[in-house]
C-alpha positions in Angstrom: 5.6 116.8 9.8 6.3 117.6 13.2 9.0 115.9 15.1 6.2 114.1 17.3 4.2 112.8 14.3 7.7 111.6 13.6 8.4 109.8 16.5 4.7 108.5 16.7 5.3 107.1 13.2 8.7 105.4 14.2 6.9 104.0 17.2 4.1 102.1 15.4 6.7 100.8 12.7 8.7 99.3 15.4 5.8 97.8 17.4 4.5 96.2 14.1 7.9 95.2 13.2 7.9 93.3 16.4 4.3 92.0 15.9 5.3 90.6 12.6 8.2 89.0 14.2 6.4 87.3 16.7 3.9 86.3 14.3 6.4 84.8 12.1 8.3 82.8 14.7 4.9 81.6 16.1 3.9 80.2 12.9 7.1 78.9 12.3 7.1 77.4 15.7 3.3 76.0 14.8 4.3 74.6 11.4 7.4 72.5 13.2 4.5 71.6 15.8 2.1 70.3 13.2 5.1 68.5 11.6 6.3 66.7 14.2 3.1 65.6 15.6 1.7 64.4 11.8 5.3 62.5 12.0 4.8 61.1 15.2 1.1 60.0 14.4 2.3 58.5 11.0 5.2 56.5 12.7 2.8 55.0 15.1 -0.1 54.1 13.0 2.6 52.2 10.4 4.2 50.5 13.3 0.8 49.3 14.1 -0.2 48.2 10.7 3.2 46.6 10.0 2.5 44.7 13.6 -1.2 43.7 11.8 0.4 42.6 8.6 2.8 40.2 10.7 -0.2 39.1 12.5 -1.4 37.9 9.3 1.3 36.5 8.1 1.6 33.9 11.4 -1.7 33.2 11.1 -1.4 31.9 7.7 2.2 30.5 8.6 3.1 30.1 12.2 6.7 29.3 11.3 7.2 32.6 9.6 9.9 34.6 10.9 11.1 36.6 8.3 9.7 39.7 9.5 9.8 42.8 7.0 13.2 45.1 6.5 12.9 48.7 5.3 9.0 48.2 4.3 7.7 51.5 3.5 4.1 52.2 4.7 2.2 55.5 3.7 5.9 57.1 3.8 7.1 55.7 6.9 10.2 53.3 6.8 9.3 49.8 9.3 11.1 47.1 10.1 9.4 44.2 12.0 11.3 41.3 13.8 10.0 38.2 15.1 11.5 36.1 18.1 10.8 32.8 19.5 11.9 30.2 22.0 15.2 29.5 19.8 16.5 32.9 19.5 14.8 34.1 22.9 15.0 31.4 25.3 12.7 33.8 27.9 10.2 33.0 25.6 8.0 29.8 25.9 7.6 27.3 23.7 4.4 28.5 21.9 5.3 32.1 22.6 6.5 35.0 19.8 7.6 38.5 20.3 6.7 40.7 17.2 8.5 44.1 17.4 7.5 46.7 14.6 9.8 49.9 14.5 9.0 52.6 11.9 10.7 56.3 11.5 8.8 59.4 9.5 10.6 62.2 9.5 12.5 63.1 12.9 9.7 60.6 14.9 10.0 57.2 15.7 7.3 54.4 16.9 7.8 51.1 18.4 5.2 48.6 19.0 5.8 45.4 20.8 3.6 42.4 21.1 3.6 39.2 22.5 1.6 36.4 21.2 0.6 32.6 21.7 0.5 30.2 18.8 -2.1 27.3 19.3 -1.1 24.3 17.3 -3.7 22.4 15.7 -5.3 19.7 17.6 -5.5 16.1 16.1 -8.9 15.1 14.3 -11.1 13.5 16.7 -13.0 11.8 13.7 -9.8 10.2 12.3 -9.5 7.2 14.5 -9.0 4.2 12.0 -6.8 3.3 8.6 -10.0 3.9 6.7 -12.9 5.8 7.6 -15.8 5.9 5.4 -19.5 6.5 5.0 -20.4 3.6 2.6 -20.0 -0.2 2.5 -16.8 -0.9 1.6 -14.8 -4.1 0.5 -11.1 -5.1 0.1 -9.9 -8.1 -2.2 -6.4 -9.2 -3.2 -3.5 -9.0 -0.9 -4.4 -5.5 0.4 -2.9 -4.4 4.4 -5.2 -2.3 6.2 -3.3 -1.9 9.4 -4.6 0.5 12.1 -2.1 0.2 14.6 0.1 3.0 14.8 3.4 4.0 12.7 5.8 6.2 12.5 6.8 8.5 9.4 8.7 5.4 7.9 5.9 2.8 8.5 7.8 1.4 11.9 5.2 0.2 14.1 4.5 2.2 17.4 3.0 -0.8 19.9 -0.3 -0.5 21.3 -1.3 3.5 20.0 -3.5 3.0 17.3 -7.0 2.7 16.4 -9.3 0.6 14.0 -8.4 -0.9 11.1 -11.8 0.6 9.0 -14.8 2.5 10.6 -17.7 2.6 8.6 -21.4 3.4 9.0 -22.2 0.8 6.6 -21.0 -2.5 6.4 -17.4 -3.9 5.7 -16.5 -7.0 3.4 -13.0 -8.8 3.7 -12.3 -10.8 0.3 -9.1 -12.2 -1.2 -6.2 -12.3 0.9 -6.8 -9.0 2.7 -4.7 -9.0 5.9 -6.4 -6.2 8.8 -4.7 -5.4 11.7 -5.3 -2.7 14.3 -5.3 -1.5 18.3 -8.5 -2.7 20.7 -10.3 -0.4 22.8 -8.2 -1.6 25.6 -5.0 -0.8 24.0 -3.9 -4.3 22.5 -2.6 -4.7 19.3 -4.2 -7.5 16.9 -3.1 -8.8 13.3 -2.6 -9.6 11.0 -5.7 -11.3 10.9 -8.7 -12.0 8.1 -11.3 -13.7 10.3 -13.1 -12.5 13.8 -11.6 -8.7 13.3 -14.6 -7.1 15.1 -12.4 -5.4 17.7 -10.4 -3.6 15.0 -13.3 -3.1 12.4 -16.4 -0.7 13.5 -19.5 -1.7 11.3 -22.6 0.5 11.3 -21.5 3.2 13.5 -24.0 5.8 14.4 -22.7 9.1 13.1 -25.6 11.5 12.6 -23.0 14.7 12.1 -20.8 12.5 9.7 -18.4 15.4 8.0 -19.6 15.8 4.5 -16.9 18.4 3.4 -13.1 18.1 4.1 -13.0 21.1 6.8 -15.6 19.1 8.8 -13.4 16.1 8.7 -10.6 18.3 10.8 -12.7 19.8 13.4 -14.7 22.6 10.8 -15.4 25.8 12.3 -14.9 25.4 15.9 -11.2 24.6 14.8 -11.0 27.8 12.5 -11.8 25.8 9.4 -14.7 27.8 7.8 -16.0 26.2 4.5 -13.2 26.3 1.7 -10.4 27.1 3.9 -8.5 23.9 3.0 -9.3 25.0 -1.0 -8.6 28.8 -0.3 -5.0 27.4 1.7 -4.0 25.0 -1.7 -5.0 28.0 -4.0 -2.6 30.3 -1.9 0.2 27.7 -2.1 1.1 27.8 1.2 4.0 25.2 2.3 3.7 23.9 -1.1 0.1 23.3 -1.6 -1.6 23.2 -5.0 -5.2 23.7 -6.0 -6.1 22.1 -9.5 -9.5 21.0 -11.4 -7.0 18.8 -13.7 -4.7 16.2 -11.9 -2.4 16.0 -15.1 -1.0 19.7 -14.0 0.3 18.5 -10.5 3.6 18.7 -9.6 5.3 15.9 -7.2 6.4 14.8 -4.9 2.8 16.7 -3.5 3.4 18.9 -0.5 1.4 21.0 2.1 -2.4 20.7 0.7 -3.1 19.3 -2.4 -6.8 19.9 -3.4 -8.2 18.6 -6.7 -11.5 19.3 -7.3 -13.4 17.5 -10.1 -16.4 18.3 -11.9 -19.5 16.5 -10.7 -19.1 13.1 -11.8 -15.4 13.6 -12.5 -13.0 10.9 -11.8 -8.8 10.9 -11.3 -7.6 7.9 -12.6 -4.2 6.4 -12.0 -2.1 8.1 -9.4 1.5 7.7 -8.9 2.5 9.1 -6.0 6.2 9.0 -6.1 8.6 7.9 -3.3 7.9 11.0 -1.0 5.0 12.5 -1.3 3.2 14.0 1.8 0.4 16.6 3.6 -3.0 16.3 3.0 -4.4 15.4 -0.4 -8.2 16.6 -1.1 -10.2 14.9 -3.7 -13.9 16.5 -3.6 -16.7 18.6 -5.2 -19.7 20.4 -4.7 -21.7 17.1 -5.3 -19.7 15.0 -3.0 -19.0 12.6 -6.2 -15.3 13.0 -6.9 -13.8 9.7 -7.7 -9.7 8.8 -7.5 -9.1 5.6 -8.5 -6.4 2.9 -9.2 -3.7 4.5 -6.7 -1.0 2.3 -8.5 2.3 3.8 -7.1 4.2 5.7 -4.7 4.3 6.5 -1.0 1.9 9.0 0.2 2.5 10.4 3.9 -0.5 12.2 5.4 -4.3 11.8 5.2 -6.2 11.6 2.0 -10.2 13.1 2.4 -11.8 11.8 -0.7 -15.4 11.7 -1.6 -15.0 8.4 -3.4 -12.1 6.0 -3.7 -11.3 2.9 -5.4 -8.3 0.6 -5.7 -5.4 1.5 -3.5 -2.3 -0.4 -4.9 0.0 2.1 -3.2 1.4 2.5 0.4 -0.4 5.3 2.3 1.1 6.1 5.7 -1.1 8.0 7.5 -5.3 7.8 6.8 -7.9 8.0 4.8 -11.5 9.2 4.9 -14.1 9.0 2.6 -17.2 11.3 2.6 -19.8 9.7 0.0 -22.7 7.8 0.8 -23.0 6.5 -2.6 -19.8 5.0 -4.3 -20.1 5.1 -8.1 -18.4 2.2 -8.8 -19.1 -0.6 -6.0 -17.2 -0.8 -2.7 -13.7 -2.0 -3.4 -11.5 0.3 -2.1 -8.6 -1.7 -2.9 -7.7 -4.7 -4.9 -4.2 -5.8 -5.2 -1.1 -5.4 -2.9 -1.4 -1.7 -1.5 -0.9 -0.9 2.0 -2.5 1.7 4.5 -0.7 2.4 7.8 -2.4 4.4 10.2 -0.4 7.1 11.6 -1.2 10.0 13.8 2.0 11.2 14.0 2.4 11.3 10.0 -1.5 13.0 10.1 -0.6 16.0 13.0 3.0 16.5 10.9 0.8 16.7 7.5 -1.3 19.6 9.5 1.6 21.3 11.5 3.1 21.3 8.2 0.8 23.3 6.0 0.6 25.9 8.9 -2.3 27.6 7.9 -5.2 29.7 9.8 -6.3 27.4 12.1 -3.1 27.7 14.4 -4.7 30.3 16.6 -2.2 33.3 16.9 -3.7 35.5 19.7 -2.1 38.7 21.2 -0.9 38.1 24.8 0.1 41.9 25.4 1.1 45.0 23.4 3.4 47.7 24.7 4.5 51.2 22.9 
């Protein structure tokens, strides 16, 4: 082989080596860039996913502040923190800051959201101690007090509502005592006669609520059908769902949803000293009956298809759905007391912290 050929071959070898080196370097660079791009996208997606998870939790429970620590999402590690006005004085009373920080490999991503939390408004349908769609009556020494009260049953003057509101008629029997606040804001009672100013009979109410959710405002308030039932099933704030009242754990908290079979009855109720929240006794036929509420104290709102014989103390309100009570009209025939309380009903709604507390994104930064 001649010298020129040898030189030529050596040149080709050098050129080939240089090209191979450059190609390998380009491949390594492309690999690093691809890996970095993947890690960056993965970190960003994980941060957004974690932020959405946190929003979902806040919609279920607007007092939730636990966040997430070292959460693994598809290979990314995510931490979420939530600040409110207590932890950051620059935030408004109904404003939260949600921060989601994610890392994947050497890449990191941060999503910061400012969200507003709207609290459930007081249900406009509950302006009386007892609200009913049927003929009702009281006997014995029952007290139905539509004046406003606090959590402990202390009177809040001149700020309540009717003792009773019904689309049909009311019969005041026995030694029943009625109290209420007139439309002019004047407290009346206790009285047994001439109670027209604090008892509304024959009320025209074409869209009278036929489900527990509608009592609280329905879909317009963020409560679609079965929302209360689902919240009770999820156990939000101590809520319970059952088809057998004997399985309930006391004291009651959150939403207690008792779904009886058609024609079913929950007979004999002992609330204990401190049950509270929202109690629902309902079924698809709207004929679930709760009877002989014999003892204890319940603070909150009771929504039932049908009710008979209140002997306990209820601070809050009672709302009855049925047009046709199964066992007469006597809602109370002993020494029970019903003390209307806007504060207690509102607190019952606040305590369950569920999806009708609107959580809206005000702004979002990365």
